[in-house]
C-alpha positions in Angstrom: 16.7 59.1 -12.5 17.9 55.6 -12.0 16.1 52.4 -13.1 15.4 51.5 -9.4 13.8 54.9 -8.8 11.4 54.4 -11.7 10.2 51.1 -10.2 9.9 52.4 -6.6 6.2 52.8 -6.9 5.7 49.2 -7.9 7.4 47.7 -4.9 4.4 47.5 -2.6 6.0 49.3 0.3 9.1 47.0 0.4 12.6 48.4 0.7 13.9 48.8 -2.8 17.5 48.9 -1.7 17.1 45.3 -0.3 15.7 44.1 -3.6 18.2 45.6 -6.0 21.1 44.9 -3.7 21.1 41.3 -4.9 20.9 39.9 -1.4 18.2 37.7 0.0 18.1 38.2 3.8 16.4 35.5 5.8 16.3 33.0 2.9 18.6 30.5 4.6 16.7 30.8 7.8 13.4 30.0 6.0 14.9 27.0 4.4 16.3 25.7 7.7 12.9 26.3 9.3 11.2 24.3 6.5 13.7 21.4 6.9 13.1 21.3 10.6 9.3 21.2 10.2 9.6 18.5 7.6 11.9 16.4 9.8 9.5 16.9 12.7 6.6 15.6 10.6 8.6 12.6 9.5 9.5 11.9 13.2 5.8 12.1 14.1 5.0 9.6 11.4 7.6 7.2 12.8 6.1 7.6 16.2 2.5 7.0 15.0 3.1 4.2 12.4 2.7 1.5 15.0 -1.0 2.4 15.1 -1.5 1.4 11.4 0.1 -2.0 11.3 -1.0 -5.4 12.6 0.0 -6.5 16.1 3.6 -7.8 16.8 2.5 -11.4 16.8 0.8 -11.3 13.4 3.8 -12.8 11.6 4.1 -15.6 14.1 0.5 -16.7 13.2 1.7 -17.4 9.7 4.8 -19.2 10.9 2.6 -21.4 13.2 0.2 -21.9 10.3 -2.8 -20.6 12.3 -3.1 -18.2 9.3 -2.6 -19.4 5.7 0.4 -17.7 4.3 -0.3 -19.1 0.8 -3.8 -17.7 0.9 -2.4 -14.2 1.8 0.2 -14.4 -1.0 -2.5 -15.3 -3.5 -4.7 -12.4 -2.3 -1.8 -9.9 -2.5 -0.9 -11.2 -6.0 -4.4 -10.5 -7.2 -4.4 -7.0 -5.7 -1.2 -6.2 -7.5 -2.6 -7.6 -10.8 -5.8 -5.6 -10.4 -3.9 -2.5 -9.5 -1.8 -2.8 -12.7 -4.8 -3.5 -14.8 -6.8 -0.5 -13.5 -3.7 1.8 -13.6 -3.9 2.6 -9.9 -1.2 4.2 -8.0 1.3 2.1 -6.0 0.0 3.6 -2.8 -3.5 2.2 -3.6 -2.1 -1.3 -3.8 -0.1 -0.9 -0.6 -3.1 0.4 1.3 -5.2 -2.5 0.1 -2.7 -5.0 1.5 -2.5 -2.9 4.7 -6.2 -3.1 5.2 -6.2 -6.8 4.5 -3.5 -7.5 7.0 -5.1 -5.4 9.7 -8.4 -7.1 9.1 -6.9 -10.6 9.3 -5.2 -9.7 12.6 -8.6 -9.0 14.2 -10.9 -11.4 12.3 -10.5 -15.0 11.3 -11.7 -16.1 7.8 -12.9 -19.5 6.7 -10.1 -21.5 5.1 -11.8 -22.0 1.7 -10.9 -19.6 -1.1 -13.8 -17.3 -1.8 -13.8 -15.3 1.5 -10.2 -14.3 0.9 -11.1 -13.1 -2.6 -14.0 -11.1 -1.3 -11.8 -9.5 1.3 -9.3 -8.6 -1.4 -11.9 -7.0 -3.6 -13.3 -5.0 -0.6 -9.9 -3.8 0.5 -8.9 -2.7 -3.0 -12.2 -0.9 -3.5 -11.8 1.0 -0.2 -8.2 1.9 -1.1 -9.2 3.1 -4.5 -11.9 5.3 -3.1 -9.3 6.8 -0.8 -6.6 7.5 -3.4 -7.9 7.4 -7.0 -9.7 10.2 -8.8 -11.6 7.7 -10.9 -12.8 4.4 -9.5 -14.2 1.6 -11.7 -17.5 -0.1 -10.8 -17.3 -3.1 -8.4 -17.9 -5.5 -11.2 -15.2 -3.9 -13.4 -12.8 -4.0 -10.5 -12.9 -7.8 -10.5 -12.2 -8.5 -14.2 -8.4 -9.2 -13.9 -7.7 -12.7 -12.9 -10.4 -13.1 -10.3 -11.4 -16.7 -9.5 -14.7 -15.5 -8.1 -17.0 -12.7 -9.1 -19.2 -11.1 -6.4 -22.2 -8.9 -6.9 -21.8 -5.2 -5.8 -24.1 -5.5 -2.8 -22.0 -8.4 -1.5 -18.8 -6.4 -1.9 -20.4 -3.3 -0.2 -21.4 -5.4 2.8 -17.8 -6.7 3.1 -16.6 -3.1 2.8 -18.7 -2.2 5.8 -17.3 -5.1 7.8 -13.7 -4.1 7.0 -14.4 -0.4 8.0 -15.9 -1.6 11.3 -12.9 -3.8 12.1 -10.4 -1.1 11.1 -12.4 1.4 13.2 -12.7 3.6 10.0 -9.0 4.4 10.1 -8.1 4.2 6.4 -5.5 7.1 6.2 -2.6 4.8 7.0 1.1 5.6 7.3 3.0 3.6 4.6 6.6 3.4 3.3 5.6 6.0 0.7 5.2 8.5 3.5 9.0 8.3 3.9 10.6 7.5 0.6 10.8 11.1 -0.7 12.4 12.4 2.5 14.9 9.5 2.8 15.8 10.0 -0.9 16.7 13.6 -0.2 18.8 12.6 2.8 20.7 10.0 0.7 21.1 12.4 -2.2 21.3 16.0 -1.0 22.3 17.2 -4.5 18.9 16.0 -5.9 20.5 14.5 -9.0 19.0 11.0 -8.5 16.0 11.6 -6.3 13.5 10.7 -9.0 15.2 7.5 -9.8 15.6 6.5 -6.1 11.9 7.0 -5.4 10.8 5.2 -8.5 13.1 2.2 -7.9 12.3 2.0 -4.2 8.6 1.9 -5.1 9.2 -1.0 -7.5 11.2 -2.9 -4.7 8.5 -2.3 -2.1 5.7 -3.6 -4.3 7.7 -6.5 -5.6 8.3 -7.7 -2.0 4.9 -7.0 -0.5 3.7 -10.6 -0.9 6.6 -11.9 1.3 5.3 -12.4 4.8 8.7 -11.9 6.4 8.4 -8.1 5.9 5.5 -8.0 8.3 7.9 -7.7 11.2 9.2 -4.4 9.9 7.4 -1.1 10.1 6.9 1.2 7.1 9.8 3.6 8.0 12.3 0.7 8.1 10.9 -0.7 4.8 11.2 2.7 3.1 14.8 3.2 4.3 15.8 -0.3 3.2 14.2 0.2 -0.2 16.0 3.6 -0.8 19.3 1.9 0.2 18.6 -1.0 -2.2 17.8 1.5 -5.0 21.1 3.4 -4.3 23.0 0.2 -5.2 22.1 0.8 -8.8 23.8 4.2 -8.8 27.6 4.1 -8.6 27.9 7.5 -6.9 25.6 6.3 -4.1 26.3 2.6 -3.8 29.1 3.1 -1.3 26.8 4.7 1.3 27.0 2.8 4.6 23.5 1.4 5.5 24.3 1.8 9.2 24.3 5.6 8.7 20.6 5.6 7.6 19.6 5.7 11.3 20.8 9.4 11.3 18.2 10.4 8.7 15.6 11.0 11.3 14.9 10.6 15.0 13.1 7.3 15.9 14.7 5.1 13.2 16.2 1.8 14.3 19.6 0.8 12.8 19.0 -2.9 13.6 15.6 -2.9 11.9 16.8 -1.0 8.8 19.8 -3.3 8.4 17.7 -6.5 8.9 15.1 -5.3 6.4 17.8 -4.2 4.0 19.5 -7.6 4.0 16.2 -9.4 3.5 15.3 -7.0 0.7 18.7 -7.5 -1.0 18.3 -11.3 -1.0 14.8 -11.1 -2.4 15.7 -8.5 -5.1 18.5 -10.8 -6.2 16.3 -13.8 -6.2 13.6 -12.1 -8.1 16.0 -10.9 -10.8 17.2 -14.5 -11.3 13.7 -16.0 -11.5 11.5 -15.6 -14.6 7.9 -14.9 -13.8 5.4 -17.5 -15.0 1.8 -16.6 -15.7 -0.8 -19.0 -14.3 -4.2 -19.0 -15.7 -6.9 -19.8 -13.1 -10.5 -20.7 -13.7 -13.0 -17.9 -12.9 -16.1 -18.9 -11.0 -19.1 -16.6 -10.5 -20.1 -17.1 -6.9 -23.4 -15.1 -6.9 -25.2 -15.9 -10.1 -27.9 -13.6 -11.4 -31.2 -15.2 -12.4 -31.2 -16.2 -16.1 -34.1 -16.2 -18.6 -36.0 -19.5 -18.2 -35.6 -21.9 -21.1 -37.7 -24.9 -21.9 -37.1 -28.3 -20.3 -36.2 -29.6 -16.8 -32.5 -28.6 -17.2 -33.4 -24.9 -16.8 -35.5 -25.5 -13.7 -32.7 -27.5 -12.1 -30.1 -24.9 -12.9 -32.2 -22.1 -11.4 -32.8 -24.1 -8.2 -29.0 -24.8 -7.9 -28.1 -21.1 -8.4 -30.6 -20.0 -5.7 -29.1 -22.5 -3.3 -25.6 -21.4 -4.0 -26.5 -17.7 -3.4 -28.2 -18.5 -0.1 -25.3 -20.6 1.0 -22.8 -17.8 0.1 -24.7 -15.1 2.0 -25.3 -17.4 5.0 -21.6 -18.4 5.2 -20.4 -14.8 4.9 -22.6 -13.3 7.6 -22.1 -16.4 9.8 -18.5 -15.2 10.0 -19.8 -11.7 10.9 -22.1 -12.9 13.7 -19.4 -15.0 15.4 -17.4 -11.9 16.3 -13.6 -11.5 16.6 -11.4 -14.5 16.8 -9.9 -15.6 20.0 
């Protein structure tokens, strides 16, 4: 009796001759089917990504100074700092900025600093709840470099306002929806996929503060970042960026090339510039009532704190009552 005959009862009704023949019929067909389904999913992401970005004129508002580009840059810088401090995923940071930009496209904030900080905290908190298994308390979330500290109930009210403006659509399409697929397209052997994705992630986050990228959609940003990452690998650095359009239906060669060139310039500029750490004063906007001490100084301080709290809440919800900007 042969070895295959001994195991015939353990083959669950399958044809033993097929198994012991060394052949795998239908395997290539299954792989081709999987690749087609994956490419169809990516194509649907490209088609839908316009629904998860600000309107086409959002960048022009910064260029015309109707929106404060420096305030956005400072808010994004704090989000990145808090993300690193809390150990959040890169996706959490990108989603936070995405929520912030979509909110700013629909609602106008006062020009002074604290509303931008409050919006940043609310967006980071919402993104963390979407992506992180463990989310710190709202007070702990604000410990890293925050100029203002808000009470949890104030942040929660801002979260509700953000959710309302975004129509509760928090599951956004981001460049990270595409980086793995594009890395496989650029490196079919799979030898450098891990490096490509990791390096592309660094490039995307390092350039997220730059308002010029707002005119590019996530798929173009992802393709450009993978191409920039490939420049660090001799075997892949000769790839022609114009051919990236063939990676999936719906990609735009002009958009990818434009974003790639902008990214190259900024990556080179960032590598030549040494980061400087700026220490900013931290101000607690909503101050909890303190234990009363003797003397008139304590009474004056308590009265001033209550006034500041009323002024903050009135200012915040005055923005809410005015409705969307024109």
